[in-house]
C-alpha positions as CSV (number, residue, x, y, z in Angstrom):
1,M,-11.0,13.6,7.5
2,V,-13.3,15.3,10.0
3,M,-11.3,13.9,12.9
4,G,-8.1,15.0,11.2
5,F,-9.4,18.6,10.9
6,S,-10.7,18.5,14.4
7,E,-7.3,17.4,15.8
8,M,-5.5,20.1,13.8
9,F,-8.0,22.7,15.2
10,F,-7.5,21.7,18.8
11,R,-3.7,21.4,18.5
12,S,-3.3,24.7,16.6
13,S,-5.5,26.5,19.1
14,D,-3.6,25.0,22.0
15,Y,-0.2,26.1,20.7
16,F,-1.5,29.5,19.7
17,I,-2.9,30.3,23.1
18,W,0.2,28.8,24.8
19,N,2.4,31.1,22.7
20,V,0.3,34.2,23.5
21,S,-0.5,33.7,27.2
22,G,2.2,31.3,28.3
23,E,-0.4,28.8,29.7
24,R,-1.9,25.8,28.0
25,P,-5.7,25.4,28.0
26,S,-6.3,21.9,29.3
27,I,-9.5,21.3,27.4
28,L,-7.8,22.0,24.0
29,Q,-4.6,20.1,24.9
30,Y,-6.4,16.9,25.9
31,S,-9.1,17.2,23.3
32,G,-6.3,17.2,20.6
33,I,-4.8,14.1,22.1
34,I,-8.0,12.2,22.3
35,V,-9.2,13.1,18.8
36,G,-5.8,12.2,17.4
37,V,-5.9,8.8,19.0
38,L,-9.4,8.2,17.8
39,K,-8.3,9.2,14.3
40,R,-5.5,6.7,14.2
41,G,-7.6,3.9,15.7
42,V,-10.6,4.3,13.4
43,S,-8.2,4.5,10.4
44,R,-6.7,1.2,11.2
45,V,-10.1,-0.4,11.7
46,L,-11.4,0.9,8.4
47,L,-8.2,-0.3,6.6
48,V,-8.8,-3.9,7.9
49,M,-12.4,-3.7,6.8
50,V,-11.5,-2.5,3.3
51,S,-8.7,-5.1,3.0
52,L,-11.2,-7.9,3.9
53,G,-13.3,-6.7,0.9
54,W,-16.3,-5.3,2.9
55,G,-18.7,-3.7,0.4
56,V,-16.8,-5.2,-2.5
57,I,-16.8,-9.0,-2.1
58,R,-18.6,-9.2,1.2
59,D,-21.9,-7.6,2.3
60,S,-21.0,-8.4,6.0
61,L,-17.9,-9.2,8.0
62,G,-19.9,-11.4,10.4
63,S,-18.1,-12.4,13.6
64,T,-14.8,-11.0,12.3
65,M,-16.2,-7.5,12.9
66,N,-16.2,-8.2,16.6
67,S,-12.5,-9.0,16.5
68,I,-11.8,-5.8,14.5
69,I,-13.7,-3.7,17.1
70,V,-11.9,-5.3,20.0
71,L,-8.5,-4.8,18.5
72,G,-9.3,-1.2,17.5
73,A,-10.7,-0.4,21.0
74,A,-7.5,-1.9,22.6
75,Y,-5.4,0.3,20.4
76,I,-7.4,3.5,21.2
77,G,-7.5,2.8,24.9
78,I,-3.8,1.9,25.4
79,S,-2.6,4.6,23.0
80,A,-4.7,7.3,24.7
81,F,-3.5,6.2,28.2
82,R,0.1,6.4,27.0
83,D,-0.2,9.8,25.4
84,L,-2.0,11.3,28.4
85,M,0.6,9.8,30.8
86,M,3.3,11.4,28.7
87,E,1.6,14.8,29.0
88,F,1.3,14.4,32.7
89,A,4.9,13.4,33.1
90,V,6.1,16.5,31.1
91,E,3.8,18.9,33.0
92,D,4.5,17.6,36.5
93,M,8.2,16.9,36.0
94,T,9.1,19.7,38.5
95,T,6.9,18.2,41.2
96,L,7.8,14.6,40.7
97,S,10.7,12.9,42.5
98,Y,13.4,11.2,40.5
99,E,12.1,7.7,41.4
100,E,8.5,8.7,40.4
101,E,9.8,10.2,37.2
102,V,11.7,7.0,36.3
103,E,8.8,4.8,37.1
104,L,6.4,6.9,35.1
105,F,8.6,6.9,32.0
106,D,9.1,3.1,32.4
107,I,5.3,2.7,32.2
108,V,5.1,4.9,29.2
109,T,7.9,2.8,27.5
110,I,6.0,-0.4,28.2
111,L,2.8,1.0,26.8
112,T,4.7,2.2,23.7
113,F,5.9,-1.4,23.0
114,V,2.3,-2.7,23.5
115,V,1.0,-0.1,21.0
116,A,3.7,-1.1,18.6
117,A,2.7,-4.8,19.0
118,I,-0.9,-3.9,18.2
119,D,0.3,-2.0,15.2
120,V,2.2,-5.0,13.9
121,I,-1.0,-7.1,14.3
122,F,-2.9,-4.6,12.3
123,I,-0.3,-4.5,9.6
124,L,-0.1,-8.3,9.2
125,W,-3.8,-8.6,9.3
126,I,-4.2,-6.0,6.6
127,L,-1.6,-7.5,4.3
128,D,-3.0,-11.0,4.8
129,A,-6.6,-9.8,4.1
130,L,-5.4,-8.0,1.0
131,N,-3.8,-11.1,-0.4
132,G,-6.9,-13.2,0.3
133,T,-9.2,-10.6,-1.3
134,M,-7.0,-10.2,-4.4
135,Q,-6.8,-14.0,-4.8
136,Y,-10.5,-14.2,-4.7
137,L,-11.0,-11.4,-7.2
138,E,-8.4,-13.0,-9.5
139,N,-10.1,-16.4,-9.3
140,N,-13.4,-14.9,-10.3
141,S,-12.0,-12.7,-13.0
142,Q,-12.9,-9.4,-11.3
143,L,-10.1,-7.5,-13.0
144,R,-11.3,-3.9,-12.4
145,K,-11.6,-4.5,-8.7
146,L,-8.4,-6.4,-8.6
147,S,-6.6,-3.5,-10.3
148,R,-7.9,-1.2,-7.6
149,Y,-6.7,-3.5,-4.8
150,L,-3.3,-3.9,-6.4
151,R,-2.9,-0.1,-6.2
152,L,-4.1,0.0,-2.6
153,R,-1.5,-2.7,-1.7
154,S,1.2,-0.6,-3.4
155,I,0.2,2.5,-1.4
156,L,0.2,0.5,1.9
157,L,3.5,-1.3,1.3
158,F,5.3,2.0,0.6
159,A,3.8,3.6,3.8
160,I,4.8,0.5,5.8
161,L,8.3,0.6,4.5
162,F,8.6,4.3,5.2
163,A,7.2,3.9,8.7
164,T,9.6,1.0,9.5
165,I,12.6,3.0,8.3
166,W,11.5,6.1,10.3
167,V,10.9,4.0,13.5
168,V,14.5,2.7,13.2
169,F,15.7,6.2,12.7
170,S,13.8,7.5,15.7
171,L,15.2,4.7,18.0
172,V,18.7,5.5,16.9
173,D,18.1,9.2,17.5
174,S,16.6,8.5,21.0
175,Y,19.4,6.2,22.2
176,D,22.3,8.0,20.7
177,E,24.0,10.3,23.3
178,D,24.6,13.1,20.8
179,G,21.4,12.5,18.9
180,I,20.9,12.7,15.1
181,V,18.3,15.5,15.2
182,R,18.8,18.6,17.2
183,E,16.5,19.3,20.1
184,E,14.8,22.3,18.3
185,H,14.1,20.0,15.3
186,E,12.5,17.1,17.2
187,W,9.1,18.0,15.7
188,I,10.4,16.5,12.4
189,V,10.1,13.0,13.9
190,D,6.3,13.4,14.6
191,G,5.8,15.5,11.4
192,A,7.1,12.7,9.2
193,T,4.6,10.3,10.7
194,E,1.8,12.7,10.0
195,I,3.0,13.1,6.4
196,N,3.0,9.4,6.0
197,Y,-0.6,9.2,7.3
198,M,-1.6,12.0,4.9
199,Y,0.0,10.1,2.0
200,V,-2.2,7.0,2.7
201,L,-5.3,9.1,3.2
202,I,-4.8,11.0,-0.1
203,G,-4.0,7.7,-1.9
204,I,-7.1,5.9,-0.7
205,S,-9.3,9.0,-1.3
206,I,-8.2,9.1,-4.9
207,L,-8.8,5.3,-5.4
208,W,-12.3,5.5,-3.8
209,R,-13.2,9.0,-5.1
210,P,-16.8,9.4,-6.4
211,N,-17.0,8.9,-10.2
212,P,-19.5,7.8,-12.8
213,S,-18.0,4.3,-12.9
214,A,-18.0,3.8,-9.1
215,R,-20.8,1.2,-9.4
216,E,-18.3,-1.1,-11.1
217,Y,-16.3,-1.4,-7.9
218,A,-19.3,-2.0,-5.6
219,Y,-20.9,-5.2,-4.4
220,V,-21.7,-6.3,-8.0
221,M,-20.3,-9.0,-10.3
222,E,-18.5,-8.3,-13.6
223,L,-20.0,-10.3,-16.4
224,P,-18.6,-10.7,-20.0
225,A,-21.1,-9.3,-22.4
226,S,-22.3,-11.3,-25.3
227,G,-20.1,-10.8,-28.4
228,G,-16.7,-9.1,-28.3
229,D,-15.2,-6.7,-30.8
230,E,-12.8,-7.6,-33.6
231,D,-9.8,-7.3,-31.3
232,G,-11.1,-10.0,-29.0
233,E,-11.9,-7.6,-26.2
234,T,-15.3,-8.0,-24.4
235,E,-17.4,-5.4,-22.7
236,L,-18.4,-5.9,-19.1
237,E,-21.9,-6.0,-17.7
238,L,-22.8,-5.8,-14.0
239,S,-24.9,-8.3,-12.1
240,G,-26.4,-7.8,-8.7
241,V,-25.8,-11.4,-7.9
242,V,-22.3,-11.7,-6.4
243,P,-20.3,-14.8,-5.4
244,S,-19.9,-13.4,-1.9
245,A,-16.9,-14.4,0.2
246,M,-18.9,-16.1,2.9
247,D,-18.4,-15.3,6.5
248,D,-16.4,-17.6,8.7
249,D,-19.4,-18.3,10.9
250,D,-21.3,-20.0,8.1
251,D,-20.9,-23.5,9.5
252,D,-23.8,-25.1,7.7
253,E,-22.2,-25.2,4.3
254,P,-20.2,-28.3,3.3
255,A,-16.4,-27.8,3.4
256,A,-16.1,-29.2,-0.1
257,E,-17.9,-26.2,-1.5
258,K,-15.3,-23.7,-0.3
259,D,-11.8,-23.2,-1.4
260,G,-8.8,-23.0,0.9
261,N,-9.3,-19.4,1.7
262,G,-12.9,-20.0,3.0
263,Y,-14.5,-18.3,0.1
264,D,-17.7,-19.7,-1.6
265,D,-16.7,-21.3,-4.8
266,H,-20.2,-21.9,-6.3
267,F,-22.7,-19.3,-7.2
268,K,-25.5,-18.6,-9.6
269,I,-25.9,-15.7,-12.0
270,D,-29.3,-14.6,-13.0
271,E,-29.8,-15.8,-16.6
272,G,-31.6,-12.7,-17.7
273,E,-28.7,-10.5,-16.5
274,A,-26.1,-12.8,-18.0
275,A,-27.8,-12.8,-21.4
């Protein structure tokens, strides 16, 4: 959220000064680009971590964290380079020759496809991680946590569907000679992407908002309390001993003690807490 507000501050200040003086302040222009790229990259990394169950069914991501950081750094680096090159191309268009202009836009196009490929990797990883985490929660009867992850998956699926439809619309608009959106309304294309991002941010903020029962979703285990009510419903107690989804680098544990998803299938619950 801080990075989002910072990006908005830099971009708004850049456009305001550009409107008033007719010249763009470089420090505001490029700061807005860099902060925006960092915001998108960090958001993707955090989504993967949450989808893997970090802080909920895992106390650590182990060696997987290194892969997440590498993919996030690649996205940030390539996306920042692409956006900066696009700014340079637009600003220096009058000084570039036709061949240089074509070559520059070809590089930007290639980088755009690379960024899109990294985005696809993030999306597939997030969905696969969510499925594994929800399967683990279901197997261990962690129904409250499972309910929260089901809502998270619904939010992300809707956002992915909207993004896919909008990408197709943008491509058709770009390659159509007449264009679907008028030139003065081109801001709508980028604006819809930001609205989609805001939808995901608000949805996750509501799911993980601070509340008195927040401890029920942390790295604790739901336990059925002794004795249910007349309707057959049971209260839930919380145990600090959790059947952690073990890290992939735990090679000393026999394979027979793990299920097909690599999660630890045996655990012990403190008898005093279970009583």
